[in-house]
Backbone as CSV, one residue per row, in Angstrom:
resi,resn,N_x,N_y,N_z,CA_x,CA_y,CA_z,C_x,C_y,C_z
1,MET,153.745,190.614,-67.859,152.887,191.464,-67.136,153.591,191.943,-65.829
2,GLY,153.689,193.142,-65.599,154.327,193.750,-64.471,153.392,193.714,-63.243
3,VAL,154.050,193.834,-62.154,153.317,193.932,-60.856,153.036,195.282,-60.515
4,ALA,151.759,195.573,-60.133,151.360,197.005,-59.785,151.968,197.367,-58.459
5,VAL,152.701,198.506,-58.486,153.419,198.978,-57.263,152.973,200.423,-57.027
6,ILE,152.780,200.724,-55.780,152.441,202.077,-55.343,153.656,203.011,-55.655
7,GLU,153.476,204.138,-56.162,154.537,205.027,-56.509,154.508,206.199,-55.524
8,LEU,155.587,206.577,-54.934,155.694,207.743,-54.193,156.573,208.751,-54.973
9,VAL,155.911,209.694,-55.597,156.645,210.712,-56.391,156.974,211.881,-55.393
10,ARG,158.249,212.212,-55.343,158.674,213.086,-54.299,159.675,214.127,-54.711
11,PRO,159.770,215.245,-54.055,160.886,216.132,-54.226,162.127,215.573,-53.612
12,PRO,163.325,215.997,-54.000,164.616,215.370,-53.547,164.725,215.332,-52.011
13,ARG,164.426,216.389,-51.324,164.563,216.433,-49.882,163.219,216.872,-49.240
14,SER,162.576,215.957,-48.695,161.239,216.308,-48.139,160.982,215.471,-46.926
15,ALA,160.789,216.073,-45.753,160.431,215.361,-44.515,159.125,214.695,-44.665
16,ASP,158.154,215.334,-45.396,156.849,214.723,-45.532,156.919,213.418,-46.446
17,ALA,157.713,213.517,-47.449,157.922,212.245,-48.261,158.610,211.196,-47.490
18,ASP,159.636,211.557,-46.700,160.322,210.554,-45.807,159.299,209.902,-44.840
19,ALA,158.431,210.682,-44.341,157.404,210.151,-43.448,156.413,209.213,-44.106
20,ILE,156.049,209.458,-45.302,155.188,208.587,-46.111,155.854,207.334,-46.409
21,ALA,157.167,207.437,-46.833,157.957,206.145,-47.151,158.055,205.392,-45.873
22,THR,158.280,205.938,-44.707,158.362,205.231,-43.475,156.996,204.496,-43.172
23,ALA,155.889,205.194,-43.424,154.552,204.644,-43.201,154.336,203.452,-44.110
24,LEU,154.725,203.512,-45.335,154.578,202.421,-46.335,155.460,201.269,-45.932
25,GLN,156.658,201.513,-45.472,157.557,200.511,-45.032,157.039,199.771,-43.764
26,ALA,156.424,200.518,-42.881,155.857,199.937,-41.665,154.696,199.001,-41.973
27,MET,153.955,199.335,-43.140,152.854,198.425,-43.547,153.370,197.263,-44.401
28,VAL,154.614,197.256,-44.691,155.267,196.210,-45.499,154.573,196.128,-46.796
29,VAL,154.550,197.319,-47.462,153.931,197.468,-48.756,155.017,197.780,-49.831
30,ALA,154.910,197.142,-50.913,155.885,197.373,-52.060,155.575,198.768,-52.613
31,PHE,156.546,199.545,-52.756,156.400,200.805,-53.377,157.693,201.277,-54.022
32,ARG,157.565,202.180,-55.053,158.743,202.757,-55.740,158.781,204.217,-55.460
33,GLU,159.976,204.687,-55.134,160.137,206.104,-54.975,160.745,206.745,-56.288
34,ILE,160.047,207.771,-56.728,160.463,208.466,-57.938,160.751,209.897,-57.508
35,GLU,161.985,210.326,-57.686,162.453,211.623,-57.281,162.169,212.563,-58.503
36,ASP,161.406,213.599,-58.205,161.103,214.647,-59.200,161.351,216.066,-58.638
37,PRO,162.486,216.588,-59.108,162.924,217.937,-58.586,161.941,219.017,-58.866
38,SER,161.013,218.811,-59.797,159.994,219.879,-60.122,158.838,219.855,-59.131
39,ARG,158.706,218.807,-58.291,157.655,218.698,-57.319,157.952,219.486,-56.064
40,SER,156.891,220.111,-55.529,157.033,220.877,-54.281,156.625,220.051,-53.083
41,GLY,155.883,219.016,-53.362,155.335,218.099,-52.317,155.216,216.680,-52.857
42,PRO,155.016,215.686,-51.990,154.877,214.376,-52.413,153.513,214.061,-53.050
43,LEU,153.420,212.967,-53.790,152.302,212.456,-54.429,152.361,210.951,-54.354
44,LEU,151.175,210.338,-54.093,151.091,208.858,-54.078,150.203,208.476,-55.216
45,ARG,150.664,207.427,-55.910,149.871,206.922,-57.068,149.740,205.429,-56.958
46,ASP,148.538,204.893,-57.127,148.302,203.461,-57.171,147.360,203.247,-58.422
47,GLY,147.967,202.976,-59.522,147.231,202.896,-60.770,146.616,204.252,-61.086
48,ASP,145.241,204.299,-61.170,144.565,205.543,-61.431,144.267,206.384,-60.204
49,ASP,144.464,205.768,-58.989,144.239,206.482,-57.805,145.429,207.294,-57.372
50,VAL,145.197,208.596,-57.312,146.291,209.565,-57.131,145.927,210.444,-55.893
51,ALA,146.871,210.594,-54.982,146.629,211.352,-53.786,147.789,212.316,-53.709
52,GLU,147.367,213.630,-53.505,148.248,214.761,-53.517,147.820,215.746,-52.406
53,GLY,148.680,216.183,-51.546,148.326,217.102,-50.530,148.116,216.256,-49.191
54,THR,148.369,217.016,-48.097,148.384,216.339,-46.792,147.009,215.506,-46.527
55,HIS,145.890,216.079,-46.713,144.629,215.445,-46.417,144.436,214.177,-47.283
56,ASP,144.642,214.375,-48.637,144.449,213.220,-49.573,145.433,212.102,-49.268
57,ILE,146.655,212.423,-48.943,147.627,211.398,-48.685,147.281,210.679,-47.362
58,ALA,146.878,211.357,-46.439,146.488,210.775,-45.146,145.304,209.790,-45.429
59,ASP,144.361,210.206,-46.135,143.164,209.341,-46.469,143.632,208.117,-47.323
60,PHE,144.537,208.286,-48.239,145.011,207.160,-48.970,145.756,206.158,-48.098
61,LEU,146.528,206.683,-47.170,147.293,205.710,-46.277,146.273,205.056,-45.325
62,ASP,145.274,205.816,-44.859,144.192,205.184,-43.976,143.470,204.038,-44.705
63,ARG,143.093,204.282,-45.999,142.399,203.282,-46.850,143.290,202.085,-46.981
64,LEU,144.476,202.343,-47.258,145.499,201.252,-47.451,145.595,200.418,-46.184
65,ARG,145.685,201.069,-45.010,145.813,200.366,-43.709,144.535,199.459,-43.502
66,ARG,143.353,200.082,-43.769,142.130,199.309,-43.684,142.113,198.103,-44.599
67,ASP,142.424,198.331,-45.860,142.530,197.263,-46.809,143.483,196.104,-46.416
68,LEU,144.638,196.535,-45.896,145.570,195.458,-45.493,145.040,194.721,-44.260
69,ARG,144.387,195.371,-43.241,143.838,194.738,-42.191,142.727,193.701,-42.569
70,LEU,141.965,194.082,-43.455,140.864,193.177,-44.038,141.531,192.045,-44.739
71,TRP,142.549,192.286,-45.664,143.183,191.273,-46.318,143.852,190.277,-45.346
72,ASN,144.549,190.770,-44.401,145.224,189.879,-43.444,144.230,189.087,-42.517
73,ALA,143.072,189.660,-42.320,142.081,188.943,-41.481,141.562,187.690,-42.152
74,PHE,141.710,187.572,-43.407,141.230,186.427,-44.133,142.373,185.543,-44.659
75,GLN,143.498,185.802,-44.317,144.678,185.055,-44.603,144.963,184.094,-43.419
76,SER,145.337,182.894,-43.749,145.593,181.954,-42.714,146.324,180.667,-43.174
77,ASP,147.094,180.155,-42.183,147.783,178.856,-42.516,147.069,177.763,-41.656
78,ALA,145.871,177.988,-41.446,145.035,177.066,-40.640,144.703,175.806,-41.432
79,CYS,144.512,174.748,-40.847,144.046,173.515,-41.380,142.878,172.954,-40.532
80,PHE,142.053,172.110,-41.154,140.980,171.532,-40.280,140.887,170.044,-40.577
81,ILE,140.254,169.374,-39.621,139.967,167.914,-39.776,138.513,167.730,-39.844
82,ASP,138.086,167.189,-40.922,136.649,166.930,-41.082,136.144,165.698,-40.246
83,ASP,134.845,165.420,-40.323,134.269,164.385,-39.522,134.903,162.961,-39.771
84,ASP,135.450,162.767,-40.960,136.006,161.474,-41.372,137.511,161.428,-40.986
85,GLY,137.978,162.478,-40.373,139.417,162.520,-40.002,140.368,162.901,-41.113
86,GLU,139.745,163.407,-42.209,140.560,163.936,-43.344,141.094,165.253,-43.044
87,ILE,142.296,165.629,-43.313,142.865,166.875,-43.124,143.082,167.562,-44.460
88,CYS,143.148,168.852,-44.388,143.367,169.635,-45.627,144.641,169.455,-46.321
């Protein structure tokens, strides 16, 4: 079973696609870049979720940032000591 990875489908030279790749890298998100010379602009795909165009891609990245913040809020290396002195 493969790992689901966000795909950035992009034209060969695109400042917009470069900016999207930089944003994904800053979020420390696994993604694959697929160069498609027939594309005029970038496209983001996460399974069946596809974002194309400036507004849709910005929304996609905003949702991803929110999801990552929520995910990280519940991740912890914390441990506790119960009333009997037992630790996790």
